[in-house]
N, C-alpha and C positions, 0 to 999 in steps of 0.2 A: 761458558765464555761470555755470554751476555752480561752476567753479573759483574765480571771483571771490568768490562768496558764502562758500565755505569759507575762503579767504584772510582775509576780513574777520572771520570768526568766530575765527580763530586769533590775531589781533592782540591783543585784550585779555588773553588768557592769557599771551602772551609778555611783555607789559608788566609783569605782576605779578612776574616773575622779577627785573626790575631793581630792585624795591622791597625785595628781601630784603637781609639784612645781607651785608656784604662778607666776613665771617668764615665760613669753612667748618668748622663744628664736626664732631667725630667723632660719628657717630650715637649716640644715647643708649645704646642696647643694647650698643654696642661699647666703652664707656668701660672701660678696664682696672681691675681691682681695686686695682692698685698705683699708680693715678693720683695724682701728687704735687702739692703746692702749686706747685712750679716748672713742672710740666706745664701746670697750669691757667693760669699767667701766660703761658707761651709760646703757648698755644692761644687767648688772647684772652678768657678768661672774666672776668666781673666777680666779684671776690673780696672776701668779707667775712670778716675775722678777728675772732672773738669779737664779732660784731655790728656791726663798723664797716668801711666800704669801705676797702680798702688797695690795690687794683689794678683797672684797667678803667674808670676814670672817663670816659675819652674814649669808650669803647665805649658806656657808659650815655648819655652826652650825644648821641651819634649816634642811638641808639635813640629818645630823646626827640624829636629833630628829625624823624625819620621819622614817628612816630605823631602829632605835632602837625600834620603835613601830611596826615594821613589815610592814609598809606601803610602797607602791611603791613611788619612787622619782627619780628625775634626776637633774643633774647640768652640766653646761658647764665650762670646764677648759681651761685656756689660759696660755701657757708657752711662755714667752717673754725673749729672750736672746740678750744681747748686747755684744760688744767686746771692751775692754778698752786698749788692747795692753800690759797689764802687764802679766808677766810669759809666754811670747811667744817671739820667736825671731823676730826681725824687718822684716826679709825676709818673714817669714810665715805670719806675720800680714799683710804685703802688698798683699800677695796672696789671703787672705780670707776676708779682711776688707769690700769689697763691698757686701758680702753675709749677712751682718748684718745690722739692727737687724733681728733676726729670730723669727717667731711666729708659734706656733703649737697649734691647737685647738682640744680638745677632749671632747666627750660627755660621761658622766658616768650615767648609768641607774641602778636602783635596782627595780626588779619586785616583791619583797617580798620574793624571794628565791635566786636569782642569780644576781650577778653584771655583767654588760656588759660595756666594754670600747670600744668606737667607734671613729675612726678618719680616715682621708684621708691624705696620705703623698705621694708626687710625683705622684699624679694621681691614686694611689692604695688605695683601701679600706681595713681597718683593723678592726676586731671585735674580742674581747677576752672576754671569760666568766670565771668568778671566783666565788667560793663559799663563800669566806670570805673577809671582810675588817678589817684588823688588825691595831691597833694603837701601835706604838713603840715610847717610850720616851728614849732619850739618853743624858747623860751628855758628854761634850766634851772629846774625847778619848786622846787628846794630848794637851800639853801646847801651841803648835804652831797653834792650830785651832783658827779660828776667831770667833767662837761662843762658848757659855758656855753650851747651851742646845739645843736640837732639838726634834721636834715632827713630826712623819711621819705616814701617813695612807697608807697602802700597800695592794693591792689586791693579794690574794694567794688562793691556793686550799688545803693547809695543815694548819689547825688551830693551830697546835703545833709548827710551824716553828718560829724560833727566828730571830731578826734582824742580829745577829752575823752570823747565818747560811746563810742568804740571802747575806750579805756583803761578806763573805768568798767565796761564789759561784761566785760573780761578779768579784773578783780579782784573783781567782784560774785559773791556766792554764790547769788544769786537766779536761778532757771531763767527763761530768756527774755531776760535782760539782755544776753547775748552778741550781738555783731554779726559776721556772717560777713565776714571780711576775710583778706587775706594781705599781709604786709609783704614787699616785694621789693627795697627799697633803704633803707639807713640810713647816715647819716653824722653823726658826733658831732665837734663842735669842742671839744676838751678845754681845761681850764684850764691856764695856763702853769705 
């Protein structure tokens, strides 16, 4: 009878394994320093180049399906930035051009209840927990914008917060206006 009880206790633990992503990422601590954009694409990362998703949309959609069903899931996000010299003074461009391209890699986990965003930057570990992953759709707010529509997924702890409130908090100079959030997905539909 004792064996039967132990077996039943193991079943829920083994079921959680099936809910994980099918992609087997390199452990975060073992990501090589020379990890390239091609490596990221081959390893199934969700890639954002200069703020816009360029690879891994299917992986993101699968992640969303799992979390919508309440299953645990994880994805690895790669934010890749280049410098083109536009909208920057020539002097400042010369100062910072050797710092580019920049690559930031983050792991996003959902355990069925809480979202956790994890990354290492400049040798420091960062781990943030959030209750909600909210989707925000926006049409271009200005004629001068280069896009006509955007979609964002943002981690927040207030399910009633709007994108306008988050954005206002980012540009406000008043202490206390900022709203704790992390953008983990962005897609811009550009003008033709």
